[in-house]
C-alpha positions in Angstrom: 12.1 -19.6 -39.5 10.6 -16.7 -39.1 7.7 -17.9 -37.0 10.7 -19.7 -34.7 12.1 -16.1 -34.1 9.0 -14.1 -33.5 8.2 -17.1 -30.7 11.6 -16.1 -29.5 11.3 -13.0 -29.2 7.9 -12.9 -27.5 9.7 -15.1 -24.7 11.6 -13.3 -24.5 9.8 -10.0 -24.0 7.4 -11.7 -21.7 10.3 -13.2 -19.2 12.0 -9.5 -19.6 8.5 -8.2 -18.5 8.2 -10.6 -15.9 11.5 -9.9 -14.4 10.7 -6.1 -14.6 7.8 -6.5 -12.2 9.4 -8.7 -10.3 12.3 -6.1 -9.8 9.1 -3.4 -8.8 7.4 -5.9 -6.8 10.4 -6.2 -4.6 11.3 -2.4 -4.8 7.7 -1.4 -3.7 8.3 -4.0 -0.7 11.5 -2.5 0.4 10.4 0.8 0.6 7.0 0.1 2.1 8.6 -1.9 5.0 11.3 0.9 5.4 8.4 3.4 6.6 7.9 0.6 9.8 11.8 -0.6 10.0 15.2 0.4 10.5 17.2 4.0 10.9 14.6 5.9 8.3 11.5 4.5 9.8 8.6 7.0 10.8 9.6 8.7 14.1 6.9 9.3 17.0 6.9 13.0 16.7 8.0 12.7 13.0 10.7 15.7 12.1 10.9 16.6 15.5 12.1 13.6 17.3 15.4 14.1 17.2 17.7 11.8 18.0 16.3 8.5 19.3 17.5 6.2 21.7 20.1 3.9 20.4 19.0 0.8 21.7 15.5 1.8 19.4 16.8 0.5 16.1 13.5 -0.4 14.1 13.8 -3.8 14.4 10.5 -4.7 16.2 6.9 -3.4 14.6 5.9 -0.3 16.0 9.0 0.9 17.4 8.8 5.0 17.1 11.9 5.8 18.8 10.1 6.9 21.9 11.5 5.2 25.4 11.9 8.8 27.8 11.9 6.4 30.7 14.2 3.8 29.3 12.1 1.1 29.8 13.7 -0.9 26.8 17.5 -0.2 27.4 18.1 -4.0 28.6 17.8 -6.4 25.7 16.4 -9.1 27.4 13.8 -6.8 29.1 12.9 -5.3 25.6 11.7 -8.6 24.5 10.0 -9.4 27.1 8.0 -6.0 27.4 7.1 -6.7 23.8 5.8 -10.1 24.2 3.8 -8.4 26.9 2.6 -5.9 24.6 1.5 -7.9 21.9 -0.2 -10.5 23.9 -2.2 -7.7 25.9 -2.9 -6.1 22.5 -4.4 -9.1 20.7 -6.4 -9.6 24.0 -7.6 -6.2 23.8 -8.4 -5.9 20.2 -10.9 -9.0 21.4 -12.1 -7.5 24.1 -13.0 -4.4 22.4 -14.9 -6.1 19.7 -16.6 -8.5 22.3 -17.8 -4.9 24.2 -19.5 -3.4 21.8 -20.7 -6.1 19.4 -23.6 -7.5 21.9 -24.6 -3.5 22.2 -24.7 -3.2 18.3 -26.9 -6.0 17.9 -29.1 -5.5 20.6 -29.7 -1.2 20.2 -29.8 -1.5 16.3 -30.6 -5.2 15.4 -33.2 -6.0 17.9 -31.4 -9.1 18.9 -31.8 -9.7 22.8 -28.8 -10.9 24.7 -31.0 -10.6 28.2 -27.9 -7.9 29.2 -26.1 -6.6 26.1 -23.8 -3.9 28.3 -20.4 -6.0 28.5 -19.4 -5.6 32.4 -23.3 -6.6 33.4 -23.6 -9.3 31.2 -21.4 -11.8 33.8 -23.8 -10.8 36.2 -26.7 -13.0 34.7 -25.1 -16.5 35.7 -26.3 -15.2 39.3 -29.8 -15.3 38.0 -32.4 -18.3 38.4 -31.8 -19.3 35.0 -28.1 -18.8 34.8 -26.5 -17.3 31.6 -27.3 -18.3 27.9 -24.2 -17.3 25.6 -25.6 -15.2 22.5 -28.9 -15.5 24.6 -29.9 -18.9 23.4 -30.3 -21.7 26.1 -29.4 -23.9 22.8 -25.2 -22.9 22.9 -24.0 -22.8 26.8 -26.5 -22.5 29.2 -23.8 -21.7 32.3 -25.1 -21.7 35.8 -22.2 -21.8 37.9 -19.8 -19.3 38.5 -17.5 -22.0 39.7 -17.7 -24.4 37.2 -16.7 -21.5 34.6 -13.7 -20.1 36.7 -12.1 -23.5 36.5 -12.4 -24.2 32.6 -10.7 -20.6 32.3 -8.2 -21.3 34.4 -7.4 -24.8 33.2 -8.0 -24.0 29.3 -6.6 -20.6 29.4 -3.8 -21.7 31.6 -3.0 -25.2 29.5 -2.7 -22.3 26.2 -0.6 -19.6 27.6 2.1 -22.5 29.1 1.9 -24.5 25.7 2.5 -20.7 23.8 4.9 -19.5 26.3 6.8 -23.1 26.0 7.0 -22.4 22.5 4.6 -24.3 21.3 6.8 -27.7 21.8 4.4 -31.3 23.2 5.9 -34.7 23.6 6.0 -35.8 19.8 8.2 -32.8 18.4 4.7 -30.4 17.2 5.7 -26.9 17.8 9.6 -27.1 17.6 11.1 -23.8 16.1 7.8 -21.9 15.9 7.9 -18.5 17.4 6.5 -17.5 20.7 4.4 -14.8 19.1 4.5 -15.3 15.5 4.2 -19.3 15.1 2.9 -19.3 11.7 2.4 -23.0 9.9 -0.6 -24.3 11.2 -1.6 -21.2 13.3 -1.9 -19.4 9.9 -4.3 -21.5 7.5 -4.4 -18.3 5.3 -1.2 -18.3 4.7 -1.1 -14.2 5.4 2.3 -14.5 6.3 3.7 -16.1 3.4 5.1 -13.0 1.8 8.1 -11.5 4.2 6.8 -7.8 3.1 3.1 -8.9 4.0 4.4 -10.0 7.1 6.2 -7.4 8.2 3.5 -4.9 7.5 0.7 -7.4 9.1 2.9 -7.3 12.4 3.2 -3.1 12.3 -0.7 -3.1 11.7 -1.5 -5.5 14.6 0.4 -3.7 16.6 -0.7 -0.4 15.9 -4.4 -1.3 16.1 -3.7 -3.4 19.5 -2.4 -0.4 21.0 -5.9 1.5 20.2 -7.7 -1.2 21.1 -5.9 -1.0 24.4 -6.7 2.5 24.7 -10.0 1.8 23.7 -10.9 -1.0 26.6 -9.5 1.6 29.3 -11.9 3.8 28.3 -14.9 1.5 28.5 -13.9 1.1 32.0 -13.3 4.8 32.8 -17.3 5.1 31.1 -18.7 2.0 33.1 -17.5 4.0 36.3 -18.8 6.9 35.3 -21.6 6.5 33.2 -23.2 3.2 34.1 -23.3 2.4 30.1 -22.0 0.5 27.8 -19.7 2.3 25.4 -22.3 2.0 22.1 -25.0 4.1 24.5 -22.4 6.3 25.5 -21.7 7.3 21.9 -25.1 7.5 21.2 -25.8 9.8 24.1 -22.9 12.3 22.9 -23.5 12.4 19.3 -27.2 13.0 20.2 -26.1 15.7 22.6 -21.9 16.9 21.9 -22.1 19.9 23.9 -23.8 18.5 27.1 -22.9 14.6 26.6 -19.3 14.7 26.9 -16.2 14.3 29.3 -16.4 17.7 30.9 -20.1 17.3 31.6 -18.9 14.4 34.5 -15.6 15.8 35.8 -17.4 17.6 38.7 -18.8 13.9 39.9 -15.3 13.4 41.5 -14.6 17.0 43.0 -14.4 17.2 46.6 -17.6 18.6 48.2 -18.0 20.8 51.4 
């Protein structure tokens, strides 16, 4: 009897501990998501943000209550702009990574890409030997810009049409999937299985995506002004920050007599 009572007491204590931990985890998740969603979320100017527009309710990830131009006043327009922003953010993150990785490997690891600077790399296809992806002819040896353009238009066009149509194809695959966050087969690691984790990941994605879009814009401006890649510009600035900076190039675009 004593053993039975002790076993029962141990089970009760274990159940209570698990329930307590679950409550704490649920409370922590609610606190973490409330920082980014709903009326008590973080605002664009912190405590000095004032009254935010009524249509910015904190439903979407990355909504900091700032829309001085009223671009998102219409709900349908708001949803459309959000879709465009997320898609551009994802492309910008991939683009920024693709711009800096070859230059880093070539500059600091001695990897040969033929041309590692992002805005010069594509011109290699017009050379006599064509363009070797990752510097290796064993991967993709591209020699025709027409063939590449056709493949990209067809493949990317079909992929985007598939996404915008809701991932639905004949046979029923993709029904009831979200256009931006489809999950299921598109989330093999199960990163979005937990709702709180999913909500936090959406915030991280849009924040990093916005930063990547600004980064890509900076890469464009650097390429026009300096004629160098982002890593080379960064290394030059770090070596002599007082001379190699934006102000040093500002006079290049001033009218001259």
